[in-house]
C-alpha positions in Angstrom: 172.6 -156.1 -59.9 175.1 -158.8 -61.0 174.2 -160.4 -64.1 173.8 -164.0 -62.8 171.1 -162.6 -60.6 169.2 -161.1 -63.6 168.9 -163.6 -66.5 166.5 -161.2 -68.1 168.2 -158.0 -67.6 169.9 -155.7 -69.8 173.5 -155.5 -69.1 175.0 -152.1 -67.9 176.7 -150.5 -71.0 180.0 -149.7 -69.6 180.1 -152.8 -67.3 178.5 -156.1 -68.7 178.8 -158.0 -65.6 176.0 -155.7 -64.0 172.5 -155.2 -65.2 170.1 -152.4 -65.2 167.9 -153.2 -62.4 166.2 -151.6 -59.4 164.3 -152.2 -56.3 162.3 -150.2 -54.0 162.8 -151.0 -50.5 160.3 -149.8 -47.6 161.0 -150.8 -44.0 163.5 -153.6 -45.1 160.9 -155.2 -47.5 161.1 -155.2 -51.3 157.9 -153.8 -52.5 159.1 -153.1 -56.3 161.2 -154.7 -58.5 162.2 -153.4 -61.9 164.7 -153.8 -64.9 165.4 -152.9 -68.5 164.3 -155.8 -70.7 167.4 -157.7 -72.2 166.6 -157.6 -76.3 169.6 -159.3 -77.3 168.8 -162.5 -78.5 172.5 -163.8 -78.6 173.1 -162.7 -74.9 169.7 -163.8 -73.9 170.7 -167.4 -75.4 173.8 -167.6 -73.5 172.0 -166.7 -70.3 169.2 -169.3 -70.6 171.7 -172.0 -71.6 173.4 -171.4 -68.3 170.1 -171.1 -66.6 168.9 -174.5 -68.1 172.5 -176.1 -67.1 171.6 -174.8 -63.2 168.0 -176.3 -63.3 169.4 -179.6 -64.7 171.9 -179.7 -62.1 169.1 -179.1 -59.5 168.5 -175.6 -58.8 164.7 -175.5 -59.0 164.6 -171.8 -59.1 166.8 -171.4 -62.4 164.8 -170.5 -65.3 164.4 -173.0 -68.2 165.4 -172.6 -71.8 162.4 -171.3 -73.8 163.1 -171.9 -77.5 159.7 -170.2 -78.5 160.9 -166.9 -77.0 164.4 -166.9 -78.1 162.9 -167.3 -81.7 160.6 -164.3 -81.3 163.5 -162.4 -79.9 165.5 -162.9 -83.0 162.8 -161.2 -85.1 163.6 -158.2 -82.9 162.2 -156.6 -79.8 162.4 -152.5 -79.2 163.8 -151.3 -75.9 161.6 -152.0 -72.8 161.4 -151.8 -69.2 158.9 -152.5 -66.3 158.5 -152.9 -62.7 156.4 -155.2 -60.6 154.7 -154.6 -57.2 153.1 -157.4 -55.2 149.7 -156.7 -53.8 150.8 -159.2 -51.1 153.6 -157.1 -50.1 151.9 -153.8 -50.2 149.1 -155.5 -47.6 152.3 -156.4 -45.6 153.4 -153.1 -45.4 150.0 -151.5 -44.7 149.2 -154.2 -42.0 152.8 -153.7 -40.2 153.2 -157.5 -40.7 156.9 -158.7 -40.2 156.5 -161.4 -43.1 154.6 -161.5 -46.3 153.5 -165.3 -45.2 151.9 -163.8 -42.1 148.9 -162.1 -44.5 148.6 -164.3 -47.5 145.6 -166.3 -48.3 147.1 -169.8 -49.1 147.5 -171.9 -46.2 149.9 -174.2 -47.5 152.5 -171.6 -47.5 151.6 -170.0 -44.2 154.1 -170.9 -41.3 152.6 -173.5 -38.8 
């Protein structure tokens, strides 16, 4: 995945414009999202500053600058990776729903 889409993912060693990230897609729906965690405090600060600029320019989906996180990262973080799976997405897959919004329990997010 391109680095600009993955602000917390580690870059690919021989291509720093890409990140070590994957998704599991089942029947056209993203079920799992995973990546290697970025543990370089200098790179992470640069990315967070760029995300903060985007946020201030009006992109409400951009990540905010987190000084506490950056300070902790400066102390060192071992290599790490992880993945996440949404229960809502699994439920949509099992019920053969066409959209996650069809099965969520939060009425304000459901289509009218």
